[in-house]
N, C-alpha and C positions, 0 to 999 in steps of 0.2 A: 504494498498501498504504500503512498504518495499522498505526505501530509503538509498543510499549509503552515507553517512557523515563522513567526516574523521576526527575527533572531537579528537584528543590526549590530550586536557588537560582535557577530560570529564572520559579519561579511569581509573582509579584510582578509581573512582565512581563507572566506571559500572564493573571492576573488583571484588570489594568489593561485588557487584550485584550477579556477578554469582557466586564468591563463597558462596554468602549465600543461591542461591538456591540450588548448589550442596547440602550442606547440611542440608538445610531444606525437599530438596524432591528425596533423594538420590533413593528412591525406583521407582518413575517413570523415573528417569535417567538412570538407570538400565534394565528398562520396555523397554524403546526406544533402547537401543543402546545392549538389549539382552546379555547381559554379567553376570556373576555370582563374586561371592567374592568383596562384598560390599568395605571392608575396606580396601582392593588394589586398587580398584580402585577411590576412597574415596581421601585416604594418594595420589596417583600418580596425581591427580588433584587440591590436595594445592599442590602441591610442582609445579605443572606448575603455577598459580594463583600465588602465591609469589614470583615464580622468573619474571614472566612479571611485577609485582609492581616494584620490585628491579631493572630491566630493564629500565623502564621508568621513577624510584623516583631520583630526586636527594637526598636527605636526603631519604636513603634506610630504615635507622630503624627505624624512627618515622610515614613513610606514612606504612611499613608494618602494625608495632604495632596497626596503629592506625583502621588497618583493621579487623587485628583479632580481635580488642574488638569490633568489628561494627557486626562483624559475627557469635560472642559468644553470642553478645546481639541482635540480631535480631535470632537465631538460641532459645535463650530463650522465647522469642512471639510467632517463629511459630512451634516450637518441642516443646514445654514446657516439655513430657515427657521422652526426652532423657537422658538417663544413665548418671551418671558424667564422666563414662571415655570417652563420646562422646565428653566433654566439655574439657577436657583435651588433647585432640589428637589435635583440632583447636589449644589449646592455646600453645602447645610444637611446634607444626609446624611454627607457628606465629614466637615464640621466638625466636626459634633454626635458620629459614630464616633469621629473623632482624637481628641478630648478625655474622651468615655468611657472608651474603649481606653485611653489615654494615663494615665488619674487611676485606672481601679480593676482593669486588667485584662483581660484574659477570662475572663468567671466565668460560671455561671447567670444572677448580679443583673447583672450589667451587658450580656450579649445580650440578655435580656429590656428592658430598660430601655432600649435603644438600638432593638430591635424595635418597643416600644411607641408610642416618641415619634417616631421617622420615622414612621411611618406615622399617627398621628395629625395630623403637618403637613402627608402627600399630602391628607388629610380636608379638616381646615379651609381649604386650601389653596384648593379650588374654591368651599367656601362664600366665602372672601373675596374670590376672582375672582366670582364670580357678585352681593356687594355693591357691586360695586366698579363693574359693569356697569351694571348694574342700579340701584343707591343703596339706602335703608329702604323706595320704593319694592315692589320685590319683596314683599319678608316682609310688607308692608302688608296687601297685595294678598292673601296667602297664608292671612294671618289673619282677613282680611276675608271672605273664600269659608268659613271654617271654620263663623265666627260664622254668617254664615248659615245652612248647613245645623243649627247645634247651635239654633238660634232657632225653625227648622221643627219639626224632630223632638223639640225639648225635652228634649236631652241636655247638662247641662253640663258632661258629660269631653271632649266631642267639639272644644271652640276649643283643649283640650289638645294635641291628636294631631300637631302642625306640630312641637310643641319635642320628642315623643314619637320620631319618624321623625327627628330630628338626631340625638337621641339614640340612636336605635338605630344610627345610621347614625357615628356616633362611637363607639357601641360594636363593633360590626363588624372595625373598624379596628384598635381597642386589644385586641380580643382574637387576631387573627389575626396584628398585628405582638409578642406575648407566642410563640403557637406559633410563628414564624417567629425568633424570637430561640430557642427551646430547640432548634430544629432548627438552627441556624446553630455554636452551639458542638460539635454533635456530626457537623456536617458533612465535614472535611478527612480524618477516620479512615472514615468512611462512603464519601467517594467513593477512599479507597488501595483498601480490599477490593475495590469495584466492579470501578475500574478492574481489577485480576486476575481476575474474573471475566467481563470479555467476553466475547463470541463474537463473536469479527470476521467469521466466515462469515455472520452473521446483519444485518449493516452493509449499508445501501443509501446512497448519494449523488447527491445535486444539486447540482451545480456551478451553480446558479443562486442558491445562497444563501440569505437573509433574503431579501424582498420588500420595499419598503415602502407600507405603505397609508397612505393620505390621510384624515386626520380634519376634516378643514378645512367637505366636505360636514355631516357628523354635528355640528360646533359650530354650523355656521351653524341646522340646523332647533332643536337646543336651544334658542338664544337665541329665535331664531324663536317656537316654541311660548313661552316665555317670556314675552316678550312681549305673545302675543295672548291670554293666559292671566291676563293681571295687567289688560290694557286690559279686558275682557273683564268683567271681576270691579267694576272700578273705573265701568265704562258703566250696568253694571246695580242697582249701589247706589247712581247719582246722583251719582259722584264724577266731574264730567267732567272738572275742571282736574287734579286730581291721575292721571285716564288719560292726559293733554293733557302731563302733568309726566314722567311715566315711559317717555310714548314719547320728549319732545326728551331727557329724561337719559340712553337708551339712547341713542338716534343719536350724542350731542355725546362719550359716553364710547367707543363704537365707532370716533369718526371721528378721537379724541387717542388713541386705545393705535394703530389701524392707521396713521395718516398723520403722527405726531408721536410719540411714546414707541417705539415699537418700531422707528423708523427711526433714532432714535438710540441707540437701546441696540445694533442690530448693529452702526451704524459703532464702536459706543466698544468692543466687543466684540471686536468682527474686529481692533480697531487694536492691543487687548492681544494677541490670537492669534498676530498677525503676528509682535510683538515677545517673544512667548514661543517659539515655532516657532525663532528664531535660537537660542535657550539650552537648548531640546529636542530638538534635529535627530535626535543619536545613536536618542536613546529613544524617539523620537516616531516615526522611520523602523523601528528593529526591533517596535511594537507593531502599526501598518501592514499590516510585513510576513507576523504573525500572524494577521489578523481577515482572511482567506478564507478560509483550511483552519478559523479557529473560526465562523465561518457557515457553512461546508459542514459543520459535524460539527450542527449545526443541524437538518438533515433524518434524518444518522445517528444522534443518541439519540433522535429520532422514530420510527425506525422502529424499534428497540430497546424500545419502549415502546409499541408497538401492542398486545400482548396484555391488559395493562391497560384494563380496559372503563368505567370507574369514572374519572370529571375527574379529580377531586384526586390520585388515586392515579397515574395517567398523567401529571400534571404533577409530580411528584414523582419517579417516576421519568425523566424526561426531563431532569429538573433534574440529577438526578445523574448521568446517565447523559453529559449534555454537558457537564458539570464535568471528568468522568473522560475524557473524549475530550481534549478541549480541553487539560486539564492534565500529560495522565500519555500519552500518544500523538503521535506525530509524521505529519504528512499528509505523505507521497511522492508529486507530482504527475506524477511518470514510472515509477510500478507503478500494475500494477492489482491491484484484490483477487481 
């Protein structure tokens, strides 16, 4: 059975557990709401959770920072194969939110500022990662490709298309960040009102909770496609040295990250996690105990959102229902609905 329980004093630890579940089980979350763009969804969800934490916490900086470190700690334990940039993203979002809300409080200006900066960082982090792996050669090959099209069609504006695409890409993240910030400030009241209206009889549970999706193959295909594209552009343009350089540069970067940087990073962060577990053992155990019921609430929230046909309305309904169930309801494993 699931029972309505209004316990605001537990919200901080529950919000931390929800954030940890989303970070350690995003594949299942995306599967539940049928949404692509994992980085965009994950970044948006972090904005909502951090803002909610700031909303309920008297000491905003300490509360958000503590929750951030606990989420990273759980991520190390539950998703030890996560890339370093995933941990950096969580730390950036937590520290940014702690600084903004501790300085400006929780209002429309601070929430939109936080949402915009957090999602812009998520957008440019991907661009930075591609640049580190491929080097400047990737962008030179893209520029060469569009210059070739421009020469053939005799249209001067075509060479500017890569910058236009990058600008639109950043603009989409910026706009969504602002919108998420505006939603975040109204979220606590909307969740409370929604929690009181939930029809328990409509809820369907799936004890399997969140399933983990593997993104490694998708990343390999993307890297392979970009590498092949860059090499072909340089080969057909007669720049064989550039083609050879980008192949060697990319292979060297991949080898460095796979066999040097990533192992060292994992050793260091696991050592940090081991030390941190000792000082945060009780809080950590409380969060871990909450996580199974929060995972179950994913499918429960999805069942309450099935009547929404529009994908964005469904995502919105799913998020509000999931937070409503996870914050205001307690799951009893020994009872049936």
